[in-house]
Structures are given as C-alpha cells and as structure tokens.
N, C-alpha and C positions, 0 to 999 in steps of 0.2 A: 389471653393468647388468641391471635386471629386465626379463624379457620380457613382452610382452602376450600373453595367451592367450585365444583365442575361447571364451567361456563357453557357446556354443551353436553348432550347425552353421550354416554360412553357406549360404544358398540364393540363387544368383544369379538375377536377373530374366530372363525370357525376352526375348531380343534377336534377333528374327527379321527385323529390318530394319536401318537404319543405326545406327551406334554413337552418334550424337548424341541419340538418343531418350532420354527420361527413364528413370531407374531406377524404373519404376513398381512399386508395391506392395512395395517393399523393406522387410523387417522391421528393427526397430532392432537394432543390434549392441552388446552390452555386453562390454567387455574387462576381464578381471581383470589386476591388477598384482601379480606375485609378487616377493617379495624373497629367496626361497630355493626350491630345488626342492620341488615338491609333487605330490601325486597329482592326477589329472584333476579340475579344479574343476567344481563343479556349481552352476548358477544356477537360480533359479526360472524355469520356462518362460514364454515370451512368448505372450500370447493377444491376437490382433488383434481389435478395434481398441483395447482398453482395458487393456493390460498395465501392470504395474509390475515392472520387471526389477531384481532384487536379487541381486547376486553376493556370494560370500564370499571374502575375501582377507585381506591382511595390512596392517600399519600405514602404511607410507610409500610414496610414489611416487618412483621414481628421477627425478632432474631431466632426464636425457636417455635416452629409450628409443625403440625402433623397433617397429613393428607386425609381427607374424608374417604371413607371406604367406597370402593368402586361398586356401583350398583350392578346387579346381574344383567347379562345381555338379554335383550328382548328376543322372543322366539322368531326364527326366520325359516322361510321355506327352503327345503333341501333342493339343491340343483338337480336337474335330471341326470340320471345315471348314464354313463357312457359304457360301451362295450370294451372289454379288455383289449388294449392295443389301438383304440380309436383315437387318432389325432393327438398322440402324446399321452394318452391315459393308460396307467398301469394299475390294476386293482390292488396291488400290494401298496396301499396308500402310505405306509410308513416311510417309503422311499421319497415321498414328496412329488414334485413336479419335474419337468425336464431340466436338463443341465442349465446352469446359469440363469435360472428364473429371476426376474427383476422384482425383488420385494420392495414394498413402499419405503421410501427414504425421506426423512424429515431433516431439513437443514435450516439453521439460523445463521445469518450473516450480520455481523456488527459493522455498520458503515456502508454508505452509498456514494463513496468517492470513486475514483478510477478503478481501484481494485475490486470493490464490491460489484460495480457494474460489469466489469470484465467477467467475473465469476458467474454472475447471474446469466449473462448472455451465453457463455459457453455451456453452462449447465442446461439451459433451455434448449440449446441447439442439439445437444448430444444425448440427453437423458429423457426417460419417461418415468412415470409412476413415482413422482416426488412431490413434496411440499416445501416451498421455499419462503422464508420470511427474512426480509432485509430491513433492519432497523437503523434509522438515521437520526442522530441526536439533534441535528439542525432543522430549521424550518424548510430547508430545501436541500437538494442533492448536490454533488460535485465536490464535497470534502473541502480540501484546502482552497479550492477556487471559489467556494462560497464564503469561507471564513476570512480570507485575505482580500481586503478591499482598500488597502492603503494607497495613497497617491503614488502612481508609477508602477503599481503591481503588475507584473507581466511574467510570461514564461522566460526563463533564462537560457533556453535552447531554442533553435528555430522551430516555429510552430508546426511546420509540416512534419517534423519528427516527433511531435508530441501528440500523436493520435494512435489509435489502435492500428495494428499493421494492416488489417483488412478494411479499415473504415477511414479513408482520407477525407479531408475537408478542403475542397478546391478554393473556397472563397475566404480563406484567412485574409484579413485586411492588411497584415504587416508581417515582417519576418519574425518579430517578437510580439505576439498577440497579448492583449491585456487580460486581466483575470476575468472580467465580465464576459468576454468573448469565449474564453476557454470554458467557462461554466455553461455557456450556451451550447457549446459542442457536446458536452457530456449530457446535458438535459435533452438535446435533440437525439442523441444516441439512444437514450432510454425510451423516448417516445417512439422512435422509428422501429425499435425491436420489441415493443410492448413489454418493457421491463417494469413499468409502474405498477403492474398488478401484484408484484412481489414486495414493493417498497412502502414503508410507512414512515413519515417524517415526524419530528418532535418526539422521537422514541429513544431514550438514552438507556443503554444497557448498564445496569448497576451491579450485577452479580451473576456469576455462572458457576454451577456446581455439578460435578459428575457423580452419578450413582452407579457404582459398579455392579450392584445386584440386578439392575435392570438394563445396564448398558446405555444409559441416557444422560443427556445434559438437561438441567433445568436452568433457564435463563430468565432473570428478573429484569423487567423493562419499565422504566419510568416515563410516563407521558408528561412531557414538560409543559404542555399546554394546560392540562387538567390536574396535574400533580397527583396522578393515580398510577398505581403499579400493577402490572400483570405478570404472570409467570407462564413461560412457554417451555414445552418439552421438545427436545430434538435428539436425533441420532448423531449428528455431526455439527460441530460448532466452528464457524470460520470467523476469525478476527481480522477484519479489513478496516480497522480504525486508523491505520496509518502511523507515521512517525511524528511529523511536524504538525500536531494539532492540539497539543497540551501546552498552551502558551503560559508564560509566567512573567511576573513583574521582576525587575532586577532587585537584587538584595542590596539596596542602598539606604542608609539611614535617612529618615525624614521624608521618605517618598510620599507617605499619606498626609504629610503636612502641607504639601504644595497646594496653594490656593488658586492657581491658574487652571487651565484645561489640561488634564492628564490623559494621554492616549497610548495605546499599545498597537504596534503594527498588525498584530494578529487579531485584534478586536477593535478595529478602527471605526470611529464615528464619522461617517462621510458628511454629516450635516455641519461639521465644524468648518468655519471659513477662516483660512489662514491669511487672508488679504490684510496687509499692513501690520501683521503681528510679529512680535519677537518670539522666534521658535527655537527650542532646543531639540536636538536630535542625538540620542544616545545609541551608538552602535554603528559599525561599518561592515556588517555581514551582508548577505545577499539583499535583505530587505532595506537596510539603511542605505546601501549603494543605489537602490532604485528610487528611494524616497527623496533624497537630496535634490537631484536635478528636476524633480517634479514640483517641489515646493519653493525652490530658490526664486523663480521668477515672480511669485506672488507675495511672498513674505517680505516684511520690511527688513528683517535681519534673521539669519540662521546661524546658530552656534552648534557646530557638530562635534560631538565628543567621541574621540577615537582612542581605544585602548591599545591597539597594536596595528602594525602594518598589514597590508593584504595585497595580493596580486589582483589587479584589475585588467581584464583581458578583452579589449575590443577585438572582435574577430574579423580579420581581413577577408573580404569577400562575402561576409555575412553580417555586415553592419545593419543597424535598424533601417528599414526601408518599407514604405507604404506601397503596397502593390497597386499598380494602375489597373483601370478597368480592362485594358488590353491583356495584361498579364493574368488577371483572374479568368478572363475569357479563355485564354489558352490552356490554363490549368483545367478548366471545366470541359472544354469542347475539343481540344486537339488530342487525340488518342496518344497515350504514351508520354506526353509532356510532363505531367505532374508525377507520374510514376518514376520517370528518369530523374527528376529533381530530388524526389524523396530517397531513392536508392543511392544517389550520389551523396546526399547529406548523411544518410545512415552509415554509408561506407566510411566516410570521414570520421564519424564518431567511433566506429569499431576499429579504426586504425591507430588510435592514440594510446592504447594500453601500455606499450613500452615506455611511454613518458613517465609512468608512475613507478618505475624501477630505478633505484639509485644507481648512478653511474651510466645510465643508458645514453646513447647518442641523442635520442629524441628529447630526453630531459635536459640535456646540456644545451641543445640548439633552441628549444622552446623557451627555456629560461632566459637565454641571451636575447631572443627576439622580443619577448614581453618586456624585459627590462629596458630595451631600447625604445619600445613604444611608449612606456610610461615616462621615460625621460623626455621624449619628444613632446608628449602632452603637457608635461610639467616644466618645460624648458624655461619658462619665465618665473618659476617658483622653486629655486634650488633647495630651499629649506623644506618644502614639501617632498621633494625627491628623497631627501635623507630620512624623513619620517615615515613615508608611505611604502617605499620599495623594500620588500622583505629581504632578510638575509638567510631565509630558510627555503627549502626546495619548492619549486613551482608545482602547485597541485596538492600540497600538504593540506591546505584547506580548500573547501569547495570554491571554485572560481565563478565569476559572473562576468558577462560582457560589459557591464558598467557603462552603458551608453550615456554619455554626457556627464558622468560623475567627476572625472578628473578636471573637466572644464569648470563644473559648478564650484569645486573647491576653491577656485581662483577668482571667483566673482567678488566684487566689492562688498556685497552685503552678506558674505559668508566668513565666519571665523572658525578656524580649525584649532581644536584644543586636543592635544595628544597627552594622554595620561588617564588617571582614574577620576571618577566623580566621587569625591570624598563624602559628600552629603548633599541633601536637598533641603532647601529652606522654603518658607511660605511663598517667596517671591522668585526663586530661581535655583540654580545649581552652583555648588562650590567645587571647583576643580583643584586637583593637587598634582604638581609636577613630581618627577622622580626625586628632586631635591627637597621636597616637602613644602614648596611654595604654594600657597592657596590663593585662589581668585574667585570672586562671586560673579555670576553672570545672570542678569535680570531677564526673566522670561515671562511671556504671556501664555505660551503653550509648550508643553514638554511631550515629545514623542519618544517612546521607548521601543527601539527596534532591537530588542535584546533576546529574541529567540524563544525557545521551547524547552520543556523538560524532555531531554532525549536519552533518558536512562534505559528506555525500553521496558521499564517496569509498568505493567498494565495500570490503567486508571481505575479499574474496578477489580474486586476480588475474583480470581479464577481458581476454583478449588478442584483439583484433580484427584488422582488416586490417593486414598487414605486422607482426604481433606487437605492435601498439600497445596498451599496458596502460591500461585506463580508470582505474586507480588513479593512474597518472602524469598522464593527461590532466586529471583532476579534483583533482590534488594541491593546487593553489592556489585555483582557482575552478571551480565546476561549471556548465557551460553545456550545457543539454539542448536537444532539439528538442521544444518544446511540452510539456515535463514527462514525455515518454514515450519518446523516442529519445535515443541517445548518439552522439557522434562516433566514426567509424571502427569501428563495431560492427554488422556486417551481421546481419540476421535476429535482432536483439536488441531487446527492448522492456522497459521497466520501469514499475512502478506507483509513483505518488507520488514521482516524481523531482524534480529541481530545477525551481523555478517552477511548482508545482502549486497548485490552490485548496484548501489545507489550513487556511486561516485566516479565510475570509470566507463560509462557507456550509456546506452539508451534505457531510461527508467521504465517506459511503458513496455518495452520488450521483456524486461525482467518480470513485470506484473503478469504478462501473458504466460510466460514460462511457469510461474508459480501456480497460476490458475490451472494450467494443464496438468501439473504434478498433483495438485489437490484432487482434481477430478479423476485421476487414475485411482487414488485411494477410495474415492466415492464409488467408483465402478466396482472395485473389489469388495467393498462393504456390501453393496447392493446385490451382487451376484454370487459371492463366495460364502454367504451366510456367516459373516463375521459378527462377533460381539464387539471387539475393539481392536485398535492398532495404536501403539504407543512407542515413540522412539526410545531406544534403549539408552540407559545412562552411560554405558561405556562407549556407545557410538557418539553421543554428544560430547563426551570428554575427548575422544580421539579427534573429532572434527575441530574442537577448540584448540587442541595442541597443534594440529597440522596448520591451522590458520595462523597461530602465533609464530610458527617457524617461517611461514611465508612473509609475514609482516616485518620481520627483521630487516629485509632488504627492500621494502617498499617505502616510497617517500612519504606515505601517510604517517609513518612513525617518526618523521623528522621533527625538529624542535619548534613546532607551532602549536598554539592552542586551538583546538578544533572540536566541534561537536561529534566528529568521527571517533573521538576518544573521550566522550562525555565531558567536553569543555576542559580537558586537562592538556598539559604539554607533553607529558611522557607516559600517559596512561595506556591501557590496552586499547587497540583499535577494535572496537566492538561493533562498528556500524557497517563495515565494508567486507565484501567477498574476497577470498584469497585468489584472485584471478580476474580475468576480463569478463565482460558481460556475456560474450559468446562462449567462454569457458563455463559460465553458469548455465547457459542454455543446454549445453551438451551434458553437463553433470546431472541436471534434473530430468533429462530425456529418458534416463534408464534408472527407474527407482530401485533402491536396494532394499528388498524386503527383509533381508537378514539383519538389518539395523533396527528392526522393530520387534516389539513383543506383540505377537498377533494371537488373539484369543477368539475361538470360534463358538458358536452356539451349537452344542452337541458335538458329534463326530466331525473332525476337520474335513472329512470327505463327503459330508452331507450335500455339498454343492453339486456333486455328481448327479443327484436326483434319481429319477426312475429309469434311466437307461436311454431315454429318448433325447435326441439333439433338438435344439431350437429350429434348425433347418427343416427337420422332418415335420415340425408342427406348423410351418409356414407354407400354406398352400400355393403361395406365389413365388417361392424360392426355387432356384435351380438345384436339383439334388445331385447334379454332377458338375458343380461349379469348379472343381479342381482339375477337370479334364480339359486340356488345351493343346493347340497345335505346336507350340514351342514354349520355351522358358523365357522368351524376351519380354521384358516389362514386369516380370515377377518381382516382388519385393525381396531385397537382400536380407540376410540374416545376421551378418556381423555388424558391429557398431561402425567400423570404418567404412564399409560399403554403403550402409544406410546413410551415413553422414554425407558421403560423396554424391549420392543420388539426390538427397534433399537439397544440398547447397549448389547443385549443378557444377560440380567440380570439373574443371577443364574448359569451361566456357568463358572464363575471364583471365586477364593477365595484369597483375599489379606491377607498378614500377618498382624497381629495386631502389632501396634507400641510398641516397647519395652520401658516400663517406666523406666527401669534401664539403658538404653543406655546413656552413658555420653560423647559420641563423641571421646573416646580414641581409640577404637579398630575397631569398625564396619566399613566395607567398605561402602562408601557412594558416591552418585552421585548427582550433582545439576546443573541445567541450569537456566538461567534468560533471 
C-alpha cells in the first residue's frame, strides 16, 4: 500500500485559544503518492498567496491509502503583545480577530479554458490571502480552442462578442475568427493579467474526494508528461472543465477496421494532407458544417454523410468578412467605435430570446426567413432542399452561420448521402437508406465530426458527502442547482453545468455571471468562518421541476435530435437554462442562501469576531464614511432599483416589434 508523503514541512497554525477556532492562515498541503521506496521527494515551494504546487511522483494511486502522521509544529516566537483595544486587539482572545477577518483560502480549479481564466482573473482582482492552483490537462491553455484544430474551425458568433466584457480585442482579423486566433486571445489575456503563476499544464485531474471531518477536498492530479500523480488539498473545488471536451468516436461497426486515415474533429491531426484524397465526412453539426467548405477545394472528392436535416443560418449583415487595416485602425484608435459595435452586436444577441418560444412571432418570422434563404442558396438543387430544410422548429438544435456550407454541398466533387452509416469497412463506408438499400463508398480519409459525450457526467470520480460519487448521481439524468451546484458536493461549483444558458444568448457573459456567483460563496467562506456550503436536495429538485415546466413551451423540446437533450429526440432538455441569458444574469445576481445547507466551524456567529470592525483597524480609512451631504448616488436596496441603475434604464429606446413583419423583406440577425 503506497504511503502518502508530505512534500513540504507542515506548520501548524497558532492555537492560543480554544480548539474550535479556525485553522487560520493554513498553507496548502500537497501529498505525494509513492508506489515504491524513494528518496525524499521534493516539491516546488509554496508561495502565499499565489502558489502552484507541483510535486513529482509516480504513475498510479493505490486505491486504499492512509496519510502519514502530521509532525509537530516547530517552535515559533510569540508576536509582541498589544495593549487591550489597540488597533483591533481584544485580550479576550477566544473571540478571535475583528469582524470578517479573511482567513487563508485554498482553491483548486480544473481547467484553464475561458471559464478557468475568468475565475482566476476575478479572484485575483478582488481577493487576498488565497492560494490558487489551476490544473490544465492539455499542453497549453484555452480549452476547446486548443483542442479543436480541424479545417475551418472558427467561432460561430461574431468574434467581437466572444471576449470578456471588459477585455475587447480590437485587432480580430475577421467577423468569425479561427480557433488559433481565439486561443491567442486567451493566452494573451493570461499573460497580460499574470495568470500563468496559478496555471500548470499537462495536469489531468483524475479524482476528487471530500473529507467532511476536515472540510477539505483532496484532488488527485496526473502529470501526463511524466505519468506521476500528486495529491492536493483545498477548501473549495471549482470544475471548469467545460462541456464539449470529452470527444467520442461514433458507435459504428467496423470503425477500427478502416485502413485509411481516421480522424476526429476534436482530435484532428493537422499534418494530414487532404490534397487529391477521397474524403468521407460523417456529421452535419457545427463542426461538420465548418469542415466541408474548408476541405472541398483541396480534396479530390468528398462524401458527406448526413443523418438528419439542420438549419443553416447565414447572418444578414454579419456574413464572414476580413477586416481591412482601416477598420482595425478605427477599432483601435477611434474612441467609442469598437464599443458601439460590440454593444450593438450584444444587443442583437439579447433580443432573440422570444424566438425560442413556441408560437412566438419571432419564431414564425425567423423560420420563414431562414427557409427562404436556404431555398435561395439551394435553388439549383431541389433534392437537397427536401433533404436539408427541417420540418421542426428553428433553433431546436444549435444553429451555425454555415458560411459556404450550402454552396459546397452543390460542388461537383461533393456527394451528399442522407441516412445512416451502416458499417465501416477496411476501404470505406457503407451507407443505408431508409428503405434498407446499401451502398459502399471508397475512401482514403474518414473524418468523424460526431461530437462529444454531453451527458454532464464527470470524466473523473467526484466523491462528495458520504462518498457519493457525482458520476453515479448523474449517470441517468443530471440535475444541478441553477447550472452551478451539484447534489451532495460541498464547497464544489462548476461552470456551464446542466441547465445553463448556452443556447440562447452570449456564452461568455454567462461564464462571467457564474464566476461572480462562485466568488460570492468564496467570500462568505473566507469571512464567515464556514465549514461547508452544499445545495439542498429539495432545492435541486424544485429547480429541475420548474425548468421542466418551462421547457414544455420552448422550441428546444420540439422534435429534433439534439445534444441539448443528450442526443435524443424527446428526452429531457438538460443543457439549457429556463429563460434568457439576461434572465440568468439577474437570477444569479442575488444568491439564495436558504437553498444551501451551510455548516459553520464552531458558533455560527463566530464571524462577529472581537467587536472591532475592519474599518477601525484600517488607519487609512474614513471612520465617518457614511456621513454625506445628500442621498444622491447612494446604492439602492431593492432588486428593481438596483437593476435599473445597473442597466441605465431610461437611456435607451428599443423599436417596437412590427406586427406586420412577415419575414419576407426585413433585414434580420440571429444567434444561438
């Protein structure tokens, strides 16, 4: 049985009063897991408050191990005594320190994509006295934009809306930027804000377990470069691993028998040259729609296998366009130009929510307009119109601009096969029509744009209270707390979990809202002397029930096969929020503490401390800050007035929707 070895000396906190006091300013402990006798392990030193602890060890974790006893603390000199009442000191030390004293907080984040970087930035900006470790399984950061390198891979919303709200990028090269350029944005963001100090790459989280007796998570991390595993202890565990990152091969007989080049869109080998090759492309989701127009000009022949119809939405007014030097210069140097463009684009995104409601005027008009566009694009291929234009609601599946896709389908070197791929042979694919007719297609290269495991079931065990594994709890259906919390998982929060607003508005805005919500709980943990916070089971059940009632009248529940419903036609809508993105922002802005089981360390009012305020202890603070000449500009206290002040209510005037609009003439824009 492999022993745990302390990879750094343990320093016990000073405990000069009762034992129920917090372990204040405790440094993070990293345990190495040895599978054979070894010399004294050496870990990178921990630097408070922004360390990343990386130990060196060996490949596997023994399933059952015990921790080595903690050595006694070395003797330390006692701090000089203060007089009673001196700068926040009260000699009744059992009461602790002044109110809301910030104890040391250890956080582990799984993933360094957009979500993990957003959290790290906001934590660094607002908090002190913390240790943060961000573990990224890939050799580089940026998540999906590192992993997805297939031909044509690009953002499917305008690039200027795919940035953090406070961090524009004036020099995007095009309306829809490619994956490499988006990765450059996130890497540049990490560098600019000194976030690399928290990040370690090639570190794959393999297990996380909660210990209720200590109120801590232990997180096992595999170094994929050295095949060694380390164990890290933290107070709060943040899962920012994302949704679309656990790619999978299609379940087609004979896949492994194919003797040509086999590729997956999410694990694409960019060294493969398709010039002059016979290429098969399975799938017409977002990835497949981007791949086809990129490979059609170079391949000798492309056979694209399509299982079902889909809406392809070239956006009027936002077609692909390479920005000229003059345009980029205006974005960079003309004050207000880029901000006005971004706000207009974001406003258009936030206006489309009614489109996702059955029977709405916007759904009716948009469906008619997109149908007309597709018919015009396919006017020389009436058989493709019949096969590709859906008979289900517009927006039931995620839409994509599909620049050049409909045109590529009609090229002489492209064959469109509608139906299932029955099996794969050593030399190609065998398709099968609805009538059972089979045909073999000879191929040199087969690209599977067949998506991901979108079940929300974690890729690694997450063992919460009483050892309850989130993999098991979410094996059949994933029910979350407002897309951010999970059942029986204390001090655990995740980005873009089940029932988040990932299909009806700005995605990055939703990530920012979740980061703010998570940091609210981090602040409470740090200043309220909490042991743990766990979403209540009944709150999770009520949220799921309320969500299901909403989805009855949403077009996402219409008769299409979608990953929003775990690749089913009539299954539960588990991926989307029951409302608009702006509805999500307002919902998370006011955390509901009554929906959580909150456990404190000691008396629930220990956070009151010794009677001194933090203001009295700050020699630079205004001790009469609340005295003013008038109440003008003071923050409001009701949700309604707070919202009006935040959103500058009264400063804008939107056009009233035209009841006579039939979708025939009006310029329109839509994102999903």
